N, C-alpha and C positions, 0 to 999 in steps of 0.2 A: 943568393944564387943569381947569376946573371941571366938575362932573357934567353941568350943563346943556349946556356946549359939547361935552362928550364925546358926549352923546346926539344933538345936532344934527349933529355931524361924522359920526357913525355912519350916519345916514340920508342925509346928503349924499353920502357915498362910495358909496352904493348907491341911486340915485334911483328905481329901478323900484318900483312899489307891491308890498306884501307878497303880494298874491294872484297876482302875476305871477312874482316871483322871491323865493325864500326868502333870508333874511339871516342869516349866521353870523358870529360874532365870537369872538375870544379876548379875555377880560376879565381885567385885573389888579385885584384887590380890595385895599382898605386893610388887611384882616386877614391878608394874605399869600397868599390863595388865587389860583389861576389857573383860570378856567373857560372851556371851549369850549362855546358855547351858540348856540341859534337864537333870534333876537329875535322875540317874539310880539306885543308891544304895549307902549306907554308909558302909564303910569297916574299919577295924582297921587301915589300912595304909593311908586311905584318902577317899574322896568322889568320886565315879565313876560318871562321867558326859559324856554326848554326845554333841559334836559340829558337824556342818555339815561335817567336815573333817574326823571325826572318834571319838574314845573314849579317855578320859583322866582320870587318877586317880589323883585327886588333893589333895595334902597334906593339912591337916587342918591348918598348920602354914601359908600357903600362903593366906588363906581367910581373908580379912579385912572387907568386907561388902557384902551383897547381898539382892536383892529385887525381888519379883515375877514379871514376865512379861507374856504377852500373847503369845500363840504359833505363832500367826501371826508375832510378832516382831522377834521371833527366826527364822522363815522361811525367813523373809525379810532382814536379816543381810547381809552385803556385804561379798564377798569372801576374804580369806586371799591372800596375795601377796607374792611370793617368787622370789628371784633373785639368779640365778645359775652361779657360776664362778668356773668351774672345767676344768681340762685338756681335750683336744680334744678327746682322746681315751675313755674317760668315759662320755662325754657330752650327746651323743645320749641316752645311757641307762638311765642315771639319769634324764634327762629332760622328756623322754617319761614316765617313771614311776611316776615322780612327777605330770605330766599332768593328770594322771589317778586318782589322789587323788581328791575327790569331793570338789567343791567350793574352788579351789586353782588356782590362775592365776600364770603362770610360765613365768618369764622373763630371757632372756640371753642378751648378748651385741648386738645380732642381732635382738632382738625384742621378741614378745610373742611367746610361744609355744602352739599349739593347738588353742583353742578358743580365739578370740580377747579379749583384756583387757577392751575395752570400756572406762568407766569413770575412770578405775584404771590405766591409762597410767602413766608411770614414766616421770618426768620432764626431759627436754633435758640435764640439768646439771647433773642429776643423771645417765642418759645413757652415757654421755660423761665420767663421772668418772668410770663407769663400764667398758667401753672400754679401758680406760687408765690403769686401774688396772690389766687387764688380769685375771690371776688366783692367784694373790697375795692376800691371804686370809686377812691379816691385813689391806691391802689397801682397799679391797672391804667393809669390815666391817666398816672401818673409813668413807668411802664415804656415808654410809647409817646410820651413827650413830646419825645424827642430822636431824630433819625435815622430816623423813620418817617413821613415827610411824607405827608399825605393819607390816614391811617388814621382812620376813624371808630370811636371807642371807645364802645360802648353798654353802659351800666350801669344798675342799678336800685336805688332807695332805698325801703324800705317806708314806708308812710304810715298814718295812723290809718284811712283808708278807701282800700284799694287800694294803689297804689304810684306812684312818680315815675320815669319813664324819663329818662335823661340821655344826651346825645350830644355828645362832645367830639372835635374834629378835631385830631389830633396835629400839632405843629409850628407851629400858628397859634392866634390868640386867638379861637377860636370854640367856644361851648358853648351847647347848647339843652336845655331841659327840657320835659316834658309830663306832666301828672297823669292817671292812669287810676284812676277810682273803681271801676268794674266791669270786670274784664278780659275783656270779650267780644272776639272776633276783630276786629270792626269798630272798637271803641275802641282796641285796641292797634295795628291797622293804621294808623289816622289818627295816633296818637301817634308811631309809628316814623317816619312821613314828617316829622313836625314836628321830631323830634330830629336828623334828617338835613338839616334846613334846607329841606325841600320843602313845597310847598303840599299841602293835603289832596287825596288822590287822587280822581279821578272814578269809577274802577272800584271795585267791591265787593272785600272781601278774598278771597283765594283760599280754596278749600276745602282744609283741611289734611288730612294723612294720617289723623290720629286721627278726624276727622269722617267721612272716607270709609270708614274701617273700621267705624264704628258703622252707617253706612248699609248696608254690605254684610251686616251681621248682621240686617238687617230693621228699619229705623227707627233714628234716632239714639239712642245709649245703650242698645242691646240691646233691652229690652222697652218702651222709652218709646213706640214706635210703636203699642203696644196699650193705652197708658194712656188713661183716659177724660177727658183734658184736651186740647181742641183746640190744636194748635200746640206742644205740649210738646217734641217732638223738635227743632224748629227753635229754640226758646228755649234748650234745652240746648246746641245747637251754636253759640250766639252769633249767631243770625241773626234779629234783630227784625223785619226786613221780611217774611220768610216766616211768622213767628209771627202777624203782623197779617193776612196773606193767609189763613192757616188759620182764624183767628177769623171773618174776613169771609165765608168759605165755609160753615163748619160751623154757625154760629149761625143764619143765615137759613134754611139747609136744614133744620135741626132744627125751627125754628118752623113751616115749611111742612109738614113731616111730621106734627107734633103736630096741626096744624089738620086735615089730611086724616084722620088716625086718629080724631079727635074726632067726625067725621061718621058713622063706621062702627062704633065701639066700642059694645058692648052694655051695658057697665057702667063705673063709675069705675075699679075695679082693672084692667080690661082696657085702658082708655085709658092709665093710668099705665104698665102693663107694656109695651105696644106703643110708647109714646112713649120710654121709657127704652131699649128695645132699638134703636129707630131712631137715637136720639142716639148710642149707643155705636158702631153700625155706621158712621154718618156720620163720627164722630170718628176712628175707626181708618183709614177710607179717606182722610180729609183728612190725617191725620198721615203716612201712607205717601206721599201725593202731595207734601207740603210739608216733608218731613223735612229737606231741604237743597237746595242749588242744583244745577245741572246739571253740576257739575264744571268750574268756571271754569278755562279753559286758561291755563297759565303763558305770560306774554308772552315773546317771544324776547329773548335777550340780545344 
């Protein structure tokens, strides 16, 4: 059956409009995968679907067959499994961000990250292979190439600027890559979705434990909250949005303060001194207010 006929058949089997009845399908793909998904829309470039981990735009050429399923079957499907083999300096960031993806069990050579895997434990032979491979990407992919259906192997290759993340799905012919030039949480969050075959997420990246610890010490990065640079803690935490907000607040407020001081200062040195003091006070207050987000809650699994 052609992809076009598959699409038409899918909607003919469930004639109610999407706003009245949600449509769920089990899809057989040409690369060997089976997805249980909710149909969101049909587009020129492919079918937009939702899986528990996020959204996918599925090329029509990948579709081989699909059939209706109940929402209960969609909700009951097991999580995806990922295995992370990346250098130590990137491991904490990558594993914490992956652990925030819904319905995804994250493994490293040391064990699971976050919630226990339960029935999705890796076999001892697979763990031994993972420990033996270290961060050797071809070795890790080879260890999970057979008998580990549905395991996403996430590896990292250094580049001249930043690094390249790789995502390979064991047992099928699926591999994705994403370049990261500056490893902010936002950039890595988007790249991880790409290597898992997901669309860029609408939600901002979660606030990781390291960033939360810095905020608890009073501003991101310990003393950065008291540095005379507006938005520096947010920039250090990899949050360009709050960095921009901090600048948008601090700079106009400082300009207004300097203008007010100028009408009352008795001399140029007094004007400069009061202006500098006001700038520092405004900057510290702004840095404390915009050091990081409000603790984005982890989405339920």
